[in-house]
C-alpha positions in Angstrom: 102.6 84.4 94.7 99.2 85.0 93.1 100.9 86.5 90.0 103.2 83.5 89.8 100.2 81.1 90.0 98.4 83.1 87.2 101.6 82.7 85.1 101.7 79.0 85.6 98.1 78.6 84.6 98.7 80.8 81.5 101.7 78.7 80.6 100.0 75.3 81.2 97.1 76.5 79.0 99.5 77.6 76.3 98.3 81.2 76.5 101.9 82.4 76.9 105.3 81.2 75.6 108.1 79.8 77.8 110.0 83.1 77.3 106.9 85.1 78.4 106.6 82.8 81.4 110.1 83.6 82.5 109.5 87.3 82.2 106.2 87.1 84.1 107.9 85.0 86.8 110.6 87.6 87.1 108.0 90.3 87.6 106.3 88.2 90.3 109.7 87.6 92.0 110.5 91.3 91.8 107.4 92.2 93.8 109.2 91.1 96.9 112.8 91.3 95.7 113.0 94.6 93.7 115.0 94.1 90.5 117.2 91.4 92.1 119.6 90.0 89.5 120.7 86.3 89.3 124.2 87.2 90.5 122.7 88.7 93.7 120.8 85.6 94.7 123.8 84.2 96.5 123.7 87.2 98.9 120.1 86.7 100.0 118.0 84.1 101.7 114.8 83.5 99.8 111.5 82.6 101.3 109.6 79.5 100.2 107.6 81.2 97.5 110.5 83.0 96.1 112.4 79.8 95.9 109.4 78.2 94.1 109.4 81.0 91.5 113.2 80.7 91.0 112.8 76.9 90.5 110.0 77.5 88.0 112.2 79.9 86.0 114.9 77.3 86.0 112.4 74.8 84.6 111.5 77.1 81.8 115.2 77.6 81.0 115.6 73.9 80.9 112.6 73.5 78.5 114.2 76.1 76.2 117.5 74.2 76.2 119.3 76.7 78.4 120.3 74.0 80.8 123.4 75.9 82.0 121.3 78.9 82.9 118.9 76.7 84.8 121.7 75.2 86.9 123.4 78.5 87.5 120.1 80.1 88.7 119.5 77.2 91.1 123.1 77.2 92.3 122.9 81.0 93.0 119.7 80.5 95.1 121.3 77.7 97.0 124.4 79.8 97.8 122.2 82.3 99.4 121.0 79.7 101.9 124.5 78.2 102.4 126.1 81.6 102.9 123.5 82.6 105.5 124.3 82.6 109.2 121.0 80.8 109.7 121.3 77.0 109.6 119.9 75.6 106.4 117.7 73.1 108.2 115.4 76.0 109.1 114.7 76.4 105.4 113.9 72.7 104.8 111.4 73.1 102.0 113.4 75.5 100.0 116.8 73.9 100.3 115.4 70.4 99.8 113.8 71.6 96.6 117.1 73.1 95.3 119.2 70.0 96.1 116.7 67.7 94.4 116.4 69.8 91.3 120.1 70.6 91.0 121.0 66.9 91.1 118.5 66.2 88.4 119.4 69.1 86.2 123.2 68.3 86.5 122.5 64.6 85.6 120.5 65.7 82.6 123.5 67.8 81.5 125.8 64.7 81.9 127.6 66.5 84.8 127.6 63.3 86.8 130.1 64.3 89.5 128.2 67.5 90.2 124.9 65.7 90.2 126.3 63.1 92.7 127.6 66.0 94.9 124.1 67.5 95.1 122.6 64.0 95.8 125.0 63.5 98.6 124.2 67.0 100.0 120.5 66.2 99.7 121.0 62.9 101.6 123.0 64.6 104.3 120.5 67.4 104.5 117.6 65.0 105.0 119.5 63.2 107.7 120.5 66.5 109.4 116.9 67.6 109.4 115.7 64.2 110.7 113.4 63.9 107.8 112.9 61.1 105.4 110.2 62.0 103.0 112.5 62.5 100.0 115.5 60.5 101.2 114.5 57.6 99.0 114.3 60.0 96.0 117.8 61.3 96.6 119.1 57.7 96.8 117.2 56.8 93.7 118.6 59.9 91.9 122.1 59.1 93.1 121.8 55.5 91.9 120.5 56.5 88.5 123.3 59.0 88.1 125.9 56.4 89.1 124.3 53.9 86.7 124.5 56.4 83.8 128.1 57.3 84.7 129.5 53.8 85.2 127.1 51.8 83.0 127.2 49.2 85.8 123.6 48.2 86.2 124.3 45.2 88.3 125.9 47.2 91.1 123.0 49.6 91.2 120.2 47.1 91.8 120.9 46.9 95.6 120.6 50.7 95.9 117.4 50.9 94.0 116.0 48.3 96.4 117.1 50.4 99.4 115.5 53.5 97.9 112.4 51.5 97.3 112.2 50.3 100.9 112.7 53.9 102.2 109.9 55.1 99.9 107.7 52.3 101.1 108.5 53.1 104.8 107.7 56.8 104.2 104.6 55.9 102.1 105.7 57.8 99.0 103.6 55.8 96.7 103.9 57.9 93.5 107.7 57.6 93.6 107.5 53.9 94.4 105.4 53.3 91.3 107.9 55.2 89.1 110.8 53.2 90.5 108.8 49.9 90.1 108.2 50.7 86.4 111.9 51.8 85.9 113.2 48.7 87.6 111.0 46.3 85.7 111.8 47.8 82.3 115.5 47.9 83.0 116.1 44.8 85.0 113.2 42.6 83.8 112.1 41.7 87.3 110.0 43.1 90.2 111.7 45.3 92.7 111.7 43.9 96.3 
């Protein structure tokens, strides 16, 4: 994890390229998972830090325009949790991160049905775990994806309002602010 954090600082301060970041993150990952390949991720259950590293590698792929590789990597990591005999709710932080990022990456790739599937899984996962901290974000992502897919802005306003109320209830102010700005710029009115 320390090697991973050093890599992030180097990348943020532009001391290394995105490609070098991927390589250094792989090295950090291999400290605990010796020479594990992408294809093998579906056979293992990652810990929270390993999942964070995989997620960051996927982000770097995304920045490099290798969106399919980013999605594939995240899907492989998710399969490891889903294939495990241990209920995914015991890996809340890792699985939640993967659902959220997969829905976003698929939406960016215009894979709307796939993105909606991951949004639904994320929503059901939050409910199963009896959590609500990111439930509003999942609903917001699902609504945004539907809006892009159907181009029906009118039908989506209600769901944005519901997501906003959930965020307000859970006191997720940073997401509330983002949704307020999006709603105002796209619907020319305040969200309630």
